[in-house]
C-alpha positions as CSV (number, residue, x, y, z in Angstrom):
1,M,2.2,-3.0,25.9
2,R,1.1,-6.2,28.2
3,I,2.2,-4.3,31.5
4,L,-0.1,-1.4,30.1
5,I,-3.0,-3.9,29.4
6,R,-2.4,-5.1,32.9
7,N,-3.1,-2.0,34.5
8,L,-6.2,-1.2,33.1
9,T,-9.2,-0.6,35.9
10,F,-12.2,-3.0,35.3
11,Y,-14.1,-0.4,33.2
12,Q,-11.3,0.3,30.9
13,K,-10.8,-1.2,27.5
14,F,-7.9,-1.4,25.1
15,N,-9.3,-1.2,21.5
16,H,-6.5,-2.5,19.4
17,F,-4.3,-5.3,19.4
18,P,-0.6,-5.1,20.9
19,C,2.0,-4.1,18.3
20,T,-0.1,-3.2,15.7
21,Y,2.8,-0.9,14.6
22,Q,4.6,-4.0,13.5
23,L,1.9,-4.2,10.5
24,G,1.3,-0.3,10.1
25,R,4.5,1.0,9.8
26,K,6.6,0.2,6.4
27,D,9.9,-0.6,7.9
28,N,8.6,-2.9,10.4
29,L,6.3,-4.4,8.0
30,Y,9.4,-4.9,5.6
31,K,11.8,-6.2,8.0
32,H,9.3,-9.2,9.1
33,Y,8.7,-10.0,5.2
34,K,12.5,-10.3,4.6
35,Q,12.8,-12.7,7.5
36,F,10.1,-14.9,6.3
37,K,11.6,-14.5,2.8
38,R,14.8,-15.7,3.8
39,L,12.9,-19.1,5.3
40,V,10.7,-19.7,2.5
41,P,11.8,-17.7,-0.7
42,D,9.3,-19.2,-3.1
43,L,6.1,-18.2,-1.2
44,F,7.0,-14.3,-0.4
45,T,7.5,-13.0,-3.7
46,F,4.7,-10.2,-3.3
47,M,7.1,-7.6,-2.6
48,P,9.7,-5.8,-4.9
49,Q,13.1,-5.5,-3.7
50,T,13.0,-3.1,-0.9
51,F,15.9,-1.0,0.9
52,I,15.2,0.5,4.6
53,L,17.6,3.8,4.7
54,P,19.9,4.7,6.1
55,M,20.4,1.2,7.2
56,D,20.5,-0.3,3.8
57,S,22.4,2.9,2.1
58,E,25.4,1.2,1.0
59,D,23.9,-2.0,-0.2
60,F,21.1,0.2,-2.0
61,E,23.9,2.7,-3.6
62,L,25.8,-0.3,-4.9
63,E,22.4,-1.5,-6.6
64,F,21.6,1.7,-7.9
65,K,25.0,2.2,-10.0
66,K,24.6,-1.8,-11.3
67,N,21.6,-0.5,-13.2
68,K,20.7,3.4,-13.6
69,K,17.7,2.5,-15.8
70,I,15.5,1.3,-13.0
71,I,13.4,3.6,-11.3
72,W,13.1,3.5,-7.4
73,I,9.9,5.1,-5.7
74,M,11.1,6.6,-1.8
75,K,8.3,6.7,0.8
76,P,8.7,7.7,4.6
77,V,8.1,4.8,7.1
78,N,5.5,6.7,9.1
79,M,3.7,8.7,6.9
80,S,0.3,8.4,4.8
81,R,-1.9,9.9,2.0
82,G,1.1,9.9,-0.1
83,R,2.8,12.6,1.9
84,G,6.8,12.4,0.8
85,I,6.6,9.9,-1.7
86,R,9.2,10.6,-4.3
87,L,10.5,8.8,-7.6
88,I,14.1,8.2,-8.1
89,N,15.7,7.7,-11.7
90,T,19.2,9.7,-11.2
91,E,21.8,9.6,-8.4
92,N,21.7,13.4,-8.2
93,D,17.8,13.1,-7.5
94,Y,18.2,10.3,-4.8
95,K,21.3,12.5,-2.8
96,K,19.3,15.8,-3.3
97,I,16.1,14.3,-1.9
98,Y,17.5,12.2,0.8
99,N,20.0,14.8,2.0
100,K,17.5,17.6,2.4
101,K,15.2,15.4,4.3
102,N,18.2,14.0,6.9
103,K,19.0,18.3,7.1
104,D,15.4,19.2,7.4
105,K,15.0,16.8,10.4
106,D,18.0,17.4,12.0
107,N,18.7,13.3,12.0
108,N,18.2,10.2,9.9
109,F,15.5,10.5,7.7
110,L,13.9,6.8,7.8
111,C,12.1,5.6,4.4
112,L,11.6,2.9,2.6
113,I,13.2,2.7,-1.1
114,S,11.6,-0.2,-3.7
115,R,12.0,-0.8,-7.3
116,Y,9.1,1.2,-9.2
117,L,6.6,-0.9,-10.8
118,D,6.7,0.4,-14.3
119,K,4.5,-2.0,-16.0
120,P,1.1,-1.9,-13.7
121,H,-2.1,-3.2,-14.9
122,L,-4.0,0.0,-16.7
123,L,-8.0,0.6,-16.4
124,N,-8.9,3.5,-18.7
125,N,-5.4,3.8,-19.3
126,K,-4.7,4.8,-15.6
127,K,-2.7,3.4,-12.4
128,Y,-5.1,2.4,-9.9
129,D,-4.9,0.5,-6.2
130,L,-7.1,-1.7,-4.4
131,R,-8.3,-0.7,-1.1
132,I,-9.2,-4.0,0.9
133,Y,-11.0,-4.1,4.1
134,V,-9.5,-6.9,6.5
135,L,-10.7,-7.9,10.3
136,V,-8.5,-9.7,12.4
137,G,-10.8,-11.2,15.3
138,S,-7.9,-12.8,16.8
139,F,-4.1,-13.7,16.6
140,T,-3.9,-16.9,18.9
141,P,-5.7,-18.9,16.9
142,L,-5.4,-16.4,13.8
143,K,-9.2,-15.2,12.3
144,I,-9.1,-13.3,9.4
145,Y,-12.1,-11.6,7.3
146,L,-12.1,-10.4,3.9
147,Y,-14.9,-8.0,3.3
148,Y,-16.7,-8.5,-0.2
149,N,-16.4,-4.5,-1.0
150,G,-14.0,-2.2,-0.9
151,L,-12.3,0.8,-3.1
152,V,-11.0,1.1,-6.4
153,R,-8.7,4.2,-6.5
154,F,-7.7,5.6,-9.8
155,A,-4.7,8.1,-10.8
156,T,-6.2,11.1,-12.4
157,E,-4.0,11.3,-15.3
158,D,-3.3,8.3,-18.0
159,Y,-0.5,6.5,-17.0
160,Q,3.1,6.9,-18.8
161,K,6.7,6.2,-18.4
162,G,8.7,9.4,-17.6
163,D,7.5,12.7,-16.3
164,Y,8.2,11.0,-13.0
165,K,7.6,14.4,-11.2
166,N,3.8,14.4,-12.1
167,V,2.5,12.5,-9.1
168,F,-1.2,12.2,-11.0
169,R,0.2,9.8,-13.3
170,H,2.4,7.9,-11.3
171,L,0.3,7.6,-7.2
172,T,-3.2,6.6,-6.6
173,N,-3.6,8.1,-3.0
174,Y,-7.0,9.9,-2.7
175,A,-5.4,12.6,-0.8
176,I,-3.2,13.7,-3.7
177,N,-5.6,12.8,-6.6
178,K,-8.7,14.9,-5.2
179,K,-6.6,18.3,-5.7
180,N,-6.5,17.6,-9.5
181,P,-9.0,19.4,-11.6
182,N,-9.5,16.1,-13.6
183,Y,-10.3,14.3,-10.1
184,K,-14.2,12.7,-10.8
185,S,-16.1,12.0,-7.9
186,N,-18.2,8.5,-8.0
187,L,-21.9,9.5,-6.5
188,K,-24.4,7.2,-5.7
189,N,-27.6,8.6,-4.1
190,N,-25.6,11.8,-4.0
191,K,-22.8,10.4,-1.5
192,E,-19.2,9.8,-2.3
193,I,-19.0,6.3,-2.9
194,D,-16.7,5.4,0.2
195,E,-19.6,6.6,2.4
196,L,-22.0,4.0,1.1
197,D,-22.6,0.8,3.5
198,E,-23.9,-1.4,0.5
199,I,-23.2,-1.3,-3.3
200,D,-25.6,-2.9,-5.3
201,E,-24.2,-6.1,-7.0
202,E,-25.7,-5.5,-10.6
203,N,-24.9,-1.4,-10.7
204,E,-22.4,-0.9,-13.4
205,Q,-19.4,1.0,-12.8
206,D,-19.1,4.6,-14.0
207,D,-15.8,4.1,-16.5
208,D,-14.8,7.7,-16.2
209,T,-15.2,8.5,-12.5
210,S,-11.6,8.3,-10.3
211,K,-13.0,5.9,-7.7
212,W,-14.9,2.5,-7.7
213,S,-16.1,0.2,-5.4
214,L,-14.7,-3.2,-5.4
215,V,-18.5,-4.8,-6.6
216,E,-17.8,-2.3,-9.4
217,Y,-14.0,-3.3,-10.3
218,K,-15.8,-7.0,-10.3
219,N,-18.2,-5.9,-12.9
220,Y,-15.6,-4.8,-15.3
221,F,-14.6,-8.3,-15.5
222,K,-18.0,-9.8,-16.3
223,K,-16.9,-10.9,-19.7
224,D,-14.0,-12.7,-18.0
225,I,-14.9,-13.5,-14.5
226,N,-12.1,-16.1,-14.0
227,S,-9.6,-13.2,-14.3
228,F,-11.4,-11.3,-11.2
229,E,-11.3,-14.7,-9.3
230,K,-7.6,-15.2,-9.8
231,I,-7.0,-11.6,-8.6
232,W,-9.1,-12.3,-5.5
233,K,-7.3,-15.3,-4.5
234,Q,-4.1,-13.6,-5.1
235,I,-5.5,-10.8,-2.4
236,E,-6.4,-13.7,0.4
237,D,-2.8,-15.3,-0.3
238,I,-1.2,-12.0,0.3
239,V,-3.5,-11.3,3.4
240,I,-2.9,-14.4,5.0
241,K,0.6,-14.4,4.3
242,T,1.0,-10.8,5.7
243,M,-0.9,-11.5,9.0
244,L,1.2,-14.5,9.2
245,I,4.5,-12.6,9.3
246,V,3.1,-10.0,12.1
247,S,1.2,-12.2,14.1
248,E,4.0,-14.3,16.3
249,K,5.3,-11.1,17.0
250,N,1.9,-9.6,18.3
251,C,1.6,-12.9,20.0
252,R,4.8,-12.5,22.0
253,E,4.7,-8.9,23.2
């Protein structure tokens, strides 16, 4: 990467930090997380038990057989928009999906497989995720900025344990849920909410939509604002630790 940057001419610019794939690829990020967890286990507790396949196949299969009631979620390491994600709750499911992927690709299928968090916090009986926007100004020194607004993306069917093949209950990716007839856009001034530059802090959330702004999410906690502040502090903590575990790698290469 350094060689590439050194060879740029005076009118060329490089538009991202070297080695961003250490953050953007699921397997690389988990490897760095695991290294830091070994050093300070009490500080790195925000990822569930995870294995990288095929490298950790034997360890995973041993763990799988210990407790067959645990649900696992399998994700390709370098895909987005929910593509290739599967929930595994039987050994046959695991072998059928994993072996098929290997056969289809004619080589080892790289994926992460993690314990599925089957007791999520729900809003309106639905799972959701938070999309937080982070700007890294530099890695040396490390400068991180969190944008006050963001997105809350909902599953489009009520959550319940079981029915693990129904992705609309268990996955929150917009690319998946927009295909469900139950998906309901959150329109402000006739624009989908993620197209807006600003959201009025006093604007009430539309409880029935499949996407909120982070400001609307904060408004949800109006009667218990301490709950939101606690969540935000945890988000800040995770962002800082995530950037720390990849910053040294970025500085070295």
